[in-house]
N, C-alpha and C positions, 0 to 999 in steps of 0.2 A: 369671692366678692364681683359685685355688678360690675360687667364687662362695660355697661354705660359708663361708667364713672373713671375705666380708665384714662380718658384721655387729661382728666384732672390731677393725676399723677402726675403729666408731662409739663417740662415746661410750655406756656401759651405759647412762644414761638417758634418753638419745636411745631406745635399744634399745628399753628395759624398757617408756619411754610411748609409743611408737608403736606395738609389740603391741599393748599396753591399748586405746588411743586405737582405733583400727582398729576391733578388735573390738568399741568397745563401741556401748550404745544409738544413744547421741545421737550417735555419725556415723552408723549408719547409717542413723539418724529422718533426717538434715540432708541425707546423700546422695538418698537415696530422692527425699524432697521435692523435691530439687531439680533431679533427672530429671522427675518428672512436672510441673512446673510450667514447664519451660524446654519439655518435648515441645508444654504446652498453649500458652503464651507463641508460641512460632514459627509453631505452626498457626494459631491464630489472627492473627497477622501475615501472613502468606501470603496465607492468604483473604481480608483485608484489601486488598491490594496487588493480588493477580489481581480482584477485583471494583474495582478500584478508589476503595477508599474512605481516610478518615483510619485511617493503621495506627503513627497516633505515641504513641497510648494502651497497644498492644499494646505499643510499641517501648519507653514506661517502663514497663508491668508486668515485660517480660523483665529491665532495669537493677534494679529494686526487688528481685527475688528473687534475684538472684544479690547484689546489694549485702549484702539482709536476711541471705544465709547467709556471706556472706565478711566483712562487720563490726559484727553483731550476734549472730550466733550462736556463733560462732568466740571471739570475745572474751569472752562470757557463761561461755562453759563452762571457759576458762580461772580465771574469779576463785573456783578450788576447787583449783587447783592443789597451793598448796603449804599450803593447811589442809588437806587429807586426811591430808598428812603428819604435819603437826604434831598433830592431833586422834586419830589412832593412834598417836601415838607413836612413829612408821617413821622419824623425820628422823634419832636419835643411830644409827638402824643404819645407813641409808643412808651418815654421815658412817665409821661402822665401814670401810663400802669403800674409805677414801684417797680418798673423790670431793671436792672444795671446795665450797664454797657457789656459785659463779659457776658450776658444772658442773653442779651440778643444775638452778638455776634456767634455764641456760642451757640443757638439756635438755628439760625441759619445754617451753619455748618452742619450741625445733625443732620440735619434736613436735609443737604443735601447728599451728604455721605450715606444717607439712609435707603435716597432715591438710586445710588450706584449700586447697594447690596441688593436692593431690588430688581435689579440689570443683572448684578452676577448670578442671584436665585435664578434668573429666566434661563441663564447657561450651562448651569449644572446640570441640567439632563444631559446634553448635547457631550458636557465631559464624560460621563459615565456612558454615554452609547458608543463612544470613540472607545470606552475601555475596553467592554465587552466583544466589538463587533473587528475593531482594527488594532486591535495590541497594541497600545501606549498603555506606558507606565504611568498610572492615576495617583504617585505622589509624587512624582515630579510636576505632573500638571498641576496639584491641587499647590504645591508648593512655590511654583509660576504664579495660580493667579491670589497667592497670600499676599507674594510680592506687590502684582500690581492692583492690589488693594489700598494697601499701605501707601504706593505712588500716588493713589489716585486719592487719599484722605491728605497724605500731604499736601499735594496741588491743589486740590479744592479749599484746602485752609489758607493755603496761599492766595487765591482768587479771591474768597472775602475777604480776605484783609487788603489785597490790592482795592477793592471795590471802592473802600474810603478815598483811596486817593484821586489827583487828579486826572483827567483823561490820556494827558500826552506822558503820563508817568507808568500810566495801566497801557497804552501801546505800546511803551518800551520794553516793560516788560513781558511784554506778550507773546514777543518772538523768540525769547531767554525762556521762556516756558515751553513755548513750543519745541524747541529744538530739547528741551530737557525732557520733553515729553516723549521726542520720537524716540531719545537714545532709551530711556527706560522701557521701550516698547521692541527696541532690537534688542538689548538686552536679556528682555524677555524672552522673546522668541532663541535666542539663539543657546536660551536654559534649556527650553523646552526640544530641541535639539540634538542636546547635549555637549552644551557648554561649560558654560562656569561651575553649574552641580557636577559634572559629571565626573565620576572616581572623588569626589570628597569626601571624607568621612561622616558618617551621619553624627555623631556629638558635634564635631564642627558645625555641620550643617544648622543641627539643632539653639544652636550658641550664638550664630551670626544670625539666626531668624530673631530669637528673643533680643538678643542686640539693635536688631531690626527696627524691631514691635517697641523698643522704649525709645529709641532713638526718633522714628517716626509720631508719638505721643507726643514725646516732648516737642519737636517743631510743631504741631498743632497744635500744641499751647502757648506757644510762642508767638505763633501765626495770631492766635483768637487775640490774645493781649495786646498785640499789636494794631488790629485794626478796632478792640474795644478803647487803647487808649487814643483813638481819632477821633470819637464819634461822643469819648464820655465827657462830662463838665471837667476844668478845670483844676478842681478842689481833689479830684482821684487823681490817684501818683500808680500808675501802670508801668514807670522804669523800674522798678522793683522788681516787679515779675519779669520783663525783659531782659534785665542783666541777668537776674540770676537763673534765667531758663536758660539764656547766651551762653554762660560758664558753665552749667550741665553740658548743654550739647555737647562745645569743645571737648570738656576732660572726658568726654564717652569716646570719645578719639583714640585715646588713650588703650584703646581693652577694646578694640576693633581691629583685629589682626588680620581679618579674613581681607578685607580692603585693600587692594594696592595701592601705590606709591600716588599717584596719580589721581585717583579719589578721593583718597585721605587729605590730599593738597588743595582739591577744589573745593570740595565738602567743607573742612575749614575755612575757607577765604569766602563761601555763597554766604557763613554766617558772621563773618566776624567784618565784613566790608560793611552788609549796609548796616546790622547794628550799630557800630562805633559812628557810623553816617547817622544815622538816626539820632543816637546819642549828643553826637555834635552840633547836630543840627536843631536843636531843642533851645528854648528859650526859657531860663531860671523862670518860678512862680513865687510869689512870696505870699501864700497864702497860710496861717499859721496851723489850721486841720493838717499838712503835708510834715510838719515837723514836729509835732508832737510825739507821735510815736516814737521817735528816734530820740527827740531830749531826753526825754522820762529813762532812756535807759541808760543814761552816763554818758562817762568817756566813749566805751564800747560804742554805744549807738548812735553818736556822733561822728565817728569814726565810721561805723558802715554807712552813714548820710553822707556822707563825702562822697560815697562811691555809687547812690541810689537814688539819689534826691536827682527830681527832674530838671534838666537845664544843661546847658553845654559845660558848665564850669566840673562839675560831677563826671560827667562825658569825657572830661579829658580824663580824668585818671580811670576811670571804665576802662577808655579804649587802650592807655598803657598795661593793664591788670590783663586785658582779655587777647592782646597783644604775647604779653610775657606769657601765659600760659600756652595760647598755640607755638610761639617759640621752641620753648620747651617739650613739649611734644615732637616736635621734628630735631631740636637737640638731641632727644633720646635715643634714635637709632632709628624709628619709625620712619624717617625722608634719608634717602642719600642723600649726601650734603656735598655740594662743588662749591663754588668760587658764586655762581651764581645765586644759588638758595640761600648762601648764609648773607650775600647782599642782599638779596629779594626781603628774605627776613628782615634785615639791620632797616630796609628804607618802606617798613611798611607801617608802624607807629608814625613818621614823617610823611607819609605819602596820607596820613588821614588828619594831620594835624595843621600842615600844611596851609591849604583851604582855607579852614578855619581860621588863622592867625591875621591871612589877606583880607579875609572879610572882616575883625575887628579892628585891624589898622585902616583900612581905607573909611569903613563907616562902623566906626564904632559904637553909635545910637541905632541901630540898623534893628527893626523888629523882623526881619524877615533873611534870618540867618542861615535857612535852610535851603532858603533859594538861590541866595548867594553860594554859600556852599557847593550843591549842586553844580551852579553855571561854572565856576572856578575850576569842580571834578571833568565836566566834560569840557574844558579848555582844555587842560593837560593832555585827555585823552585823544582831542583833535590834534593837538601839536607832538605827541609821540607817532602818532599813527603818519601828520605828512613828514615828520621828520624820518619816519623809517623808511616812506618811500623815497624821498629824495635820496636818503644818502645807498639805496639798491638801486638808484637809477644813477648818482651821481658818486662815485666811492670817493670823491674828494671830498664828499661832506661830512662832515664829525658829527658823532650823534651825541659828544661831550658837554655841549653845552646842554643838552637836555638834564644830566645828572644832577644841575642844579637845584632842580626840580625836585623832590622828592615821591611826586607821583610818577614821574616820568619816570624817577631811575626804577621803581619800581614795576614800571610795566617791561623797561625793556629788561629787567633781571628775569621779570618772570619770563620769560620769550629765552630769554639766554644771551643776548642780546651779545657780541663779543668783547664791546669797550666797556660796557656798564662797569664791571665789578669791578674794574681798576680805579675807580674814583667815588668810591663807597666813602672812603674817608669826607669827601664834599658835601657827596647828601649826610651824611651822618651830622655835618658842621649845622647844615642848614636847619634838621630837625631837631636840634639840640634847641636855635634860634628860633626856631617857632614857639617849643614848648615856653621858652623862655619867655616869651612876650606873650601867652596863651597864660601863664598862671602873674605876671603884673597885671595884664585886664582881669583876671578872678579877683585878685582883692577885696574893693569894693563889693561884690556882689558876695562874697563869703563872709566880709564884714554884717552885710543886710542880714543874711543868715544866718550867725552868731546871736544878733540879738531877736530874730523871732525863736533862735532855739533857747536863748536865755527868758525868754518869756515864758516860752511853752513852759520847759522845768521851772518853773519857779513854786514856790506856796500857794493852793489855791486860796483864794479871793472868801474873808470870813461871812457869813452874812449876819445882819443888826438886823432884830428884830423893832 
């Protein structure tokens, strides 16, 4: 095969982004900085080993430098991937090349991850050098490197997805991404020093790695679909992929046995809360082409559409299903349940639905559902924090009134506040009331959807010559 034609076999977006990325100052700076730090760490590590001093600090520094490059720098570079195209008004020109939204986002992610693989290949000689002269366990090092690459792939995909959102939301999420990145680096360092991997049977590590790979692939696909939905034309229904992938990721937690209870709970909430919020903040789209694939499959197609149509009405049912699956995993023994955990899972659907009910009550015809939804959620978070501070300073102030609001009740039970679990019946009543209000509000929307379904399922018009 002619190597000159190799680029023609790849996605045009991948070729474009990879050529520009490798020539960029950010990649060159990261590569040269990592090479210099690798040389310094390995030399210091070998010096400590030869002089029979403790070399663990240099081993920690080695993994920290590698992890910072893969898990911090690469995802932060991804934060501007789509935003640059949107700001420079070149996204429409890219669509003229007949590239779909999925291929555009996937090409940008793959180009960044390919650069991460190039950075990793530059570190492999130092791993082998440490094995021959430092007496380290190369199998453990490769396993840690594998998990770092998975973390880099996931966080880079999340960064590309977030680059299509507004600046204030990206700035808000960057803090969480940095905290998560530091946690992943710390976990990898502990693993290299004989932490969670030590003493684990090889087959358990193998299946845990396979499940981690599958979970990472699903999260990457979910992030790509979410980013593509932000730039796609309104006629494309990416809600199908976002919701099906969310269900698959949550269901996969049921077979992830090596993950402890806290990580299982946090991993589920990190998927459930953003995806349900995205579904609930989406406006319905009355475009016939969206409903044709469902309507032509009869009753079961329309039933699936009630969960997979874009817009908050289908998002309400999707939220109930996803929260139910996550709760089912907890109640099957994967999470040790107490009164606060039970109250937390009971308040979760209401915590997601209650702000939407408020938005549609005060502004039923608004087209800025997501902004109103997020504003109410932030207000409830602030209210809970302020209430908790006042309760700690003045014990006479009770937190019971906050349990009237499901988002506040969910947060209080998540942190296991003493009084919160006793008033879960009040929270449940408010949640049921919110659901009832949303069911009333969605009736005219589904009536219009039923008309589009009947038109789509009807017999094709005959052509007369």
